[in-house]
Each structure stands twice: as structure tokens, then as C-alpha cells.
py3Dmol code that shows the C-alpha trace and the ligand (Angstrom):
import py3Dmol

protein = """\
ATOM      1  CA  UNK A   1     -29.277 153.440-156.400  1.00  0.00           C
ATOM      2  CA  UNK A   2     -27.381 150.438-158.180  1.00  0.00           C
ATOM      3  CA  UNK A   3     -25.184 150.151-155.141  1.00  0.00           C
ATOM      4  CA  UNK A   4     -28.183 149.838-152.797  1.00  0.00           C
ATOM      5  CA  UNK A   5     -29.528 147.056-154.803  1.00  0.00           C
ATOM      6  CA  UNK A   6     -26.142 145.176-154.837  1.00  0.00           C
ATOM      7  CA  UNK A   7     -25.705 145.757-151.112  1.00  0.00           C
ATOM      8  CA  UNK A   8     -29.284 144.328-150.393  1.00  0.00           C
ATOM      9  CA  UNK A   9     -28.486 141.405-152.775  1.00  0.00           C
ATOM     10  CA  UNK A  10     -25.158 140.661-150.711  1.00  0.00           C
ATOM     11  CA  UNK A  11     -27.001 140.789-147.528  1.00  0.00           C
ATOM     12  CA  UNK A  12     -29.718 138.590-148.722  1.00  0.00           C
ATOM     13  CA  UNK A  13     -27.212 135.976-149.945  1.00  0.00           C
ATOM     14  CA  UNK A  14     -25.512 136.155-146.555  1.00  0.00           C
ATOM     15  CA  UNK A  15     -28.592 135.439-144.682  1.00  0.00           C
ATOM     16  CA  UNK A  16     -29.278 132.530-146.883  1.00  0.00           C
ATOM     17  CA  UNK A  17     -25.741 131.241-146.362  1.00  0.00           C
ATOM     18  CA  UNK A  18     -25.963 131.359-142.580  1.00  0.00           C
ATOM     19  CA  UNK A  19     -29.422 129.891-142.700  1.00  0.00           C
ATOM     20  CA  UNK A  20     -28.083 126.803-144.621  1.00  0.00           C
ATOM     21  CA  UNK A  21     -24.815 126.545-142.870  1.00  0.00           C
ATOM     22  CA  UNK A  22     -26.253 124.129-139.884  1.00  0.00           C
ATOM     23  CA  UNK A  23     -27.929 121.693-142.194  1.00  0.00           C
ATOM     24  CA  UNK A  24     -24.573 121.230-144.310  1.00  0.00           C
ATOM     25  CA  UNK A  25     -22.288 121.213-140.993  1.00  0.00           C
ATOM     26  CA  UNK A  26     -20.134 118.113-140.582  1.00  0.00           C
ATOM     27  CA  UNK A  27     -20.264 118.599-136.742  1.00  0.00           C
ATOM     28  CA  UNK A  28     -24.059 118.264-136.207  1.00  0.00           C
ATOM     29  CA  UNK A  29     -24.884 114.434-135.726  1.00  0.00           C
ATOM     30  CA  UNK A  30     -28.241 112.892-136.294  1.00  0.00           C
ATOM     31  CA  UNK A  31     -28.868 110.360-133.600  1.00  0.00           C
ATOM     32  CA  UNK A  32     -31.205 108.241-135.579  1.00  0.00           C
ATOM     33  CA  UNK A  33     -28.579 107.840-138.414  1.00  0.00           C
ATOM     34  CA  UNK A  34     -26.216 107.030-135.492  1.00  0.00           C
ATOM     35  CA  UNK A  35     -28.205 104.137-134.341  1.00  0.00           C
ATOM     36  CA  UNK A  36     -27.655 102.485-137.604  1.00  0.00           C
ATOM     37  CA  UNK A  37     -23.987 103.163-137.494  1.00  0.00           C
ATOM     38  CA  UNK A  38     -23.869 101.759-134.027  1.00  0.00           C
ATOM     39  CA  UNK A  39     -25.626  98.620-134.840  1.00  0.00           C
ATOM     40  CA  UNK A  40     -23.442  97.959-137.803  1.00  0.00           C
ATOM     41  CA  UNK A  41     -20.096  98.899-136.189  1.00  0.00           C
ATOM     42  CA  UNK A  42     -20.242  98.964-132.454  1.00  0.00           C
ATOM     43  CA  UNK A  43     -23.169  96.670-130.954  1.00  0.00           C
ATOM     44  CA  UNK A  44     -21.200  93.515-131.203  1.00  0.00           C
ATOM     45  CA  UNK A  45     -18.834  94.791-128.522  1.00  0.00           C
ATOM     46  CA  UNK A  46     -20.678  97.482-126.758  1.00  0.00           C
ATOM     47  CA  UNK A  47     -23.918  98.016-125.173  1.00  0.00           C
ATOM     48  CA  UNK A  48     -25.751 101.404-124.178  1.00  0.00           C
ATOM     49  CA  UNK A  49     -27.946  99.820-121.670  1.00  0.00           C
ATOM     50  CA  UNK A  50     -28.452 101.867-118.388  1.00  0.00           C
ATOM     51  CA  UNK A  51     -27.772  98.578-116.626  1.00  0.00           C
ATOM     52  CA  UNK A  52     -24.045  99.222-117.459  1.00  0.00           C
ATOM     53  CA  UNK A  53     -23.717  95.886-119.366  1.00  0.00           C
ATOM     54  CA  UNK A  54     -20.232  95.120-120.574  1.00  0.00           C
ATOM     55  CA  UNK A  55     -19.630  92.835-123.606  1.00  0.00           C
ATOM     56  CA  UNK A  56     -16.397  92.469-125.480  1.00  0.00           C
ATOM     57  CA  UNK A  57     -16.035  95.980-124.625  1.00  0.00           C
ATOM     58  CA  UNK A  58     -17.141  98.291-121.813  1.00  0.00           C
ATOM     59  CA  UNK A  59     -20.515  99.734-121.487  1.00  0.00           C
ATOM     60  CA  UNK A  60     -20.940 103.105-123.404  1.00  0.00           C
ATOM     61  CA  UNK A  61     -24.016 104.247-121.012  1.00  0.00           C
ATOM     62  CA  UNK A  62     -23.073 107.959-120.348  1.00  0.00           C
ATOM     63  CA  UNK A  63     -19.504 107.641-121.733  1.00  0.00           C
ATOM     64  CA  UNK A  64     -19.544 111.220-122.701  1.00  0.00           C
ATOM     65  CA  UNK A  65     -17.548 113.102-119.848  1.00  0.00           C
ATOM     66  CA  UNK A  66     -16.351 109.969-118.318  1.00  0.00           C
ATOM     67  CA  UNK A  67     -12.606 109.378-117.702  1.00  0.00           C
ATOM     68  CA  UNK A  68     -11.223 106.690-120.058  1.00  0.00           C
ATOM     69  CA  UNK A  69     -10.825 103.258-118.691  1.00  0.00           C
ATOM     70  CA  UNK A  70     -12.655 103.854-115.441  1.00  0.00           C
ATOM     71  CA  UNK A  71     -16.101 102.177-116.140  1.00  0.00           C
ATOM     72  CA  UNK A  72     -16.413  99.710-113.194  1.00  0.00           C
ATOM     73  CA  UNK A  73     -16.158  95.838-114.003  1.00  0.00           C
ATOM     74  CA  UNK A  74     -14.271  96.021-117.335  1.00  0.00           C
ATOM     75  CA  UNK A  75     -10.641  94.782-117.762  1.00  0.00           C
ATOM     76  CA  UNK A  76      -9.278  97.943-119.715  1.00  0.00           C
ATOM     77  CA  UNK A  77      -5.789  97.989-121.198  1.00  0.00           C
ATOM     78  CA  UNK A  78      -3.174  99.553-119.171  1.00  0.00           C
ATOM     79  CA  UNK A  79      -2.662 102.152-122.009  1.00  0.00           C
ATOM     80  CA  UNK A  80      -6.258 103.079-121.817  1.00  0.00           C
ATOM     81  CA  UNK A  81      -6.219 103.348-118.143  1.00  0.00           C
ATOM     82  CA  UNK A  82      -2.990 105.662-118.326  1.00  0.00           C
ATOM     83  CA  UNK A  83      -4.339 107.793-121.209  1.00  0.00           C
ATOM     84  CA  UNK A  84      -5.819 110.538-119.131  1.00  0.00           C
ATOM     85  CA  UNK A  85      -8.397 111.048-121.792  1.00  0.00           C
ATOM     86  CA  UNK A  86     -11.760 112.487-120.834  1.00  0.00           C
ATOM     87  CA  UNK A  87     -14.428 111.385-123.392  1.00  0.00           C
ATOM     88  CA  UNK A  88     -15.522 114.649-124.942  1.00  0.00           C
ATOM     89  CA  UNK A  89     -17.151 114.273-128.337  1.00  0.00           C
ATOM     90  CA  UNK A  90     -14.001 115.627-129.957  1.00  0.00           C
ATOM     91  CA  UNK A  91     -11.886 112.925-128.313  1.00  0.00           C
ATOM     92  CA  UNK A  92     -14.342 110.128-128.997  1.00  0.00           C
ATOM     93  CA  UNK A  93     -14.310 111.252-132.706  1.00  0.00           C
ATOM     94  CA  UNK A  94     -10.534 111.266-133.042  1.00  0.00           C
ATOM     95  CA  UNK A  95     -10.430 107.678-131.273  1.00  0.00           C
ATOM     96  CA  UNK A  96     -13.115 106.339-133.592  1.00  0.00           C
ATOM     97  CA  UNK A  97     -11.158 107.798-136.651  1.00  0.00           C
ATOM     98  CA  UNK A  98      -8.072 105.747-135.585  1.00  0.00           C
ATOM     99  CA  UNK A  99      -8.346 104.007-132.266  1.00  0.00           C
ATOM    100  CA  UNK A 100      -4.596 102.785-132.466  1.00  0.00           C
ATOM    101  CA  UNK A 101      -3.417 106.232-133.024  1.00  0.00           C
ATOM    102  CA  UNK A 102      -5.335 107.722-129.978  1.00  0.00           C
ATOM    103  CA  UNK A 103      -4.422 104.848-127.666  1.00  0.00           C
ATOM    104  CA  UNK A 104      -1.440 103.052-128.781  1.00  0.00           C
ATOM    105  CA  UNK A 105      -1.238  99.512-127.505  1.00  0.00           C
ATOM    106  CA  UNK A 106      -5.175  99.731-126.691  1.00  0.00           C
ATOM    107  CA  UNK A 107      -7.315  96.505-127.113  1.00  0.00           C
ATOM    108  CA  UNK A 108     -10.227  97.720-129.038  1.00  0.00           C
ATOM    109  CA  UNK A 109      -9.912  95.738-132.207  1.00  0.00           C
ATOM    110  CA  UNK A 110     -11.757  98.020-134.593  1.00  0.00           C
ATOM    111  CA  UNK A 111     -10.699  99.299-137.707  1.00  0.00           C
ATOM    112  CA  UNK A 112     -12.184 102.893-137.213  1.00  0.00           C
ATOM    113  CA  UNK A 113     -14.877 104.998-138.765  1.00  0.00           C
ATOM    114  CA  UNK A 114     -13.220 107.011-141.576  1.00  0.00           C
ATOM    115  CA  UNK A 115     -16.185 109.243-142.518  1.00  0.00           C
ATOM    116  CA  UNK A 116     -16.644 112.301-140.302  1.00  0.00           C
ATOM    117  CA  UNK A 117     -20.412 112.352-140.624  1.00  0.00           C
ATOM    118  CA  UNK A 118     -20.696 108.633-139.308  1.00  0.00           C
ATOM    119  CA  UNK A 119     -18.468 109.476-136.450  1.00  0.00           C
ATOM    120  CA  UNK A 120     -20.857 112.626-135.603  1.00  0.00           C
ATOM    121  CA  UNK A 121     -23.983 110.730-136.050  1.00  0.00           C
ATOM    122  CA  UNK A 122     -22.869 107.855-133.758  1.00  0.00           C
ATOM    123  CA  UNK A 123     -21.578 110.372-131.067  1.00  0.00           C
ATOM    124  CA  UNK A 124     -24.868 112.067-131.225  1.00  0.00           C
ATOM    125  CA  UNK A 125     -26.655 108.569-130.674  1.00  0.00           C
ATOM    126  CA  UNK A 126     -24.196 107.911-127.675  1.00  0.00           C
ATOM    127  CA  UNK A 127     -25.479 111.189-126.265  1.00  0.00           C
ATOM    128  CA  UNK A 128     -28.965 110.594-126.985  1.00  0.00           C
ATOM    129  CA  UNK A 129     -29.809 106.841-127.273  1.00  0.00           C
ATOM    130  CA  UNK A 130     -33.585 107.219-126.777  1.00  0.00           C
TER     131      UNK A 130
END
"""
ligand_1 = """\
43
HEC
C -14.484 94.331 -131.579
C -15.048 94.952 -130.542
C -15.310 96.435 -130.543
C -15.761 97.174 -131.475
C -16.317 96.785 -132.975
C -15.893 98.575 -131.047
N -15.259 98.727 -129.886
Fe -15.064 100.484 -128.490
N -13.849 99.329 -127.409
C -13.672 98.026 -127.167
C -12.663 97.513 -126.130
C -12.199 95.910 -125.826
C -12.498 98.790 -125.507
C -11.537 98.923 -124.377
C -10.130 99.320 -125.017
C -8.836 99.323 -124.102
O -9.113 99.265 -122.879
O -7.846 99.802 -124.612
C -13.244 99.855 -126.326
C -13.214 101.107 -125.617
C -14.055 102.028 -126.328
C -14.214 103.422 -125.708
C -13.696 103.849 -124.493
C -14.608 103.569 -123.213
C -14.219 104.038 -121.848
O -14.921 103.818 -120.871
O -13.024 104.431 -121.767
C -15.176 103.953 -126.458
C -15.585 105.509 -126.328
C -15.576 103.118 -127.548
N -14.986 101.925 -127.355
C -16.424 103.315 -128.471
C -16.707 102.591 -129.599
C -17.672 102.854 -130.734
C -18.498 104.025 -130.747
C -17.672 101.923 -131.615
C -18.342 101.678 -132.911
C -18.107 102.866 -133.907
C -16.732 100.878 -130.945
N -16.401 101.333 -129.816
C -16.388 99.525 -131.634
C -14.108 97.202 -128.262
C -14.902 97.476 -129.383
"""
view = py3Dmol.view(width=600, height=400)
view.addModel(protein, "pdb")
view.setStyle({"model": 0}, {"cartoon": {"style": "trace"}})
view.addModel(ligand_1, "xyz")
view.setStyle({"model": 1}, {"stick": {}})
view.zoomTo()
view.show()
């Protein structure tokens, strides 16, 4: 009988743990929080407008899934064009953590976003700007 109670408790705790996990996950980004990260860190140089506006940096409209350095009408650096990167959320996160390490010789003059949650949030916003 004692064993059954202990087993039931363990199963209960497991269910609670699984239910709480997504809320605490570092990978799930919040697009609303990401809009603030974007405005504070990216908006001077990048636009997300569907009109494909380039500023100091290339448009980031539909950047996810795109091949690096291929957006028309922007003068990318040679290292970016030669990088062979396809911008998955994981690659964008690595680039934002340390732009110079991922594209050495690239021209994005940005110190990087050290906090994983900021990166997850801004990437969620890039994918869902509305
Ligand atoms: C000071 C201006 C500046 C800031 C700030 C900046 N970027 Fe950039 N970004 C650039 C430039 C310039 C490039 C092109 C780099 C190259 O060609 O080497 C670029 C390239 C990129 C690319 C690759 C685009 C492509 O089509 O290959 C992504 C993704 C990106 N930036 C995301 C961001 C995000 C997200 C932020 C904010 C967290 C940010 N950048 C902040 C200027 C900036």
C-alpha cells in the first residue's frame, strides 16, 4: 500500500514537471517581448516591412529559411555571401550571440545579444511580426 502511494506521488510529480516545462523553456520565444528587443537593438539598421526596405542592414522580412546574403538590393559583405548559411532559428541565434564569430569579416556592427531569452524572443518576432 505504501508503495502504491509513493508510485502515485511520483507519477503526479512527473505530470506536474512535464506541464511546467514548456513555460520555463529557453527555446520558446515570445514575439511581443521580441518586438521590444527588436526596437531596442535592431530597428536602427533593419526593417521587417513586407516592402523589403533595406536600411543600414538588409530587410529581415521573411529572413527565416533564406540563404544568407541573397536578399536583393543590399550590398552584403563577401564573407556573408560566401558563408553558405541558411537562416534557421538556430543559426540566427548563434549569429546574434556573436556576429563576428559566425561570420568573420562580416559588416554587421552589432555587439550581440548575450541573453538566450532575448534571442529566442526576437527570433519569434522575426517569424511572427504581426
Ligand atoms: C549597426 C547596424 C545593425 C544592427 C544594430 C543589427 N544589424 Fe543585422 N545586419 C547588419 C548588416 C550591415 C548586415 C549585413 C552583414 C554582412 O553582409 O556581413 C546584417 C545582417 C543580418 C542578418 C543576415 C541577413 C541576410 O539576409 O543574410 C540577420 C539575420 C540580422 N542581421 C539580424 C539582426 C538582428 C535580429 C538584430 C538585432 C538583434 C541586428 N541584426 C542588429 C546591420 C545591423
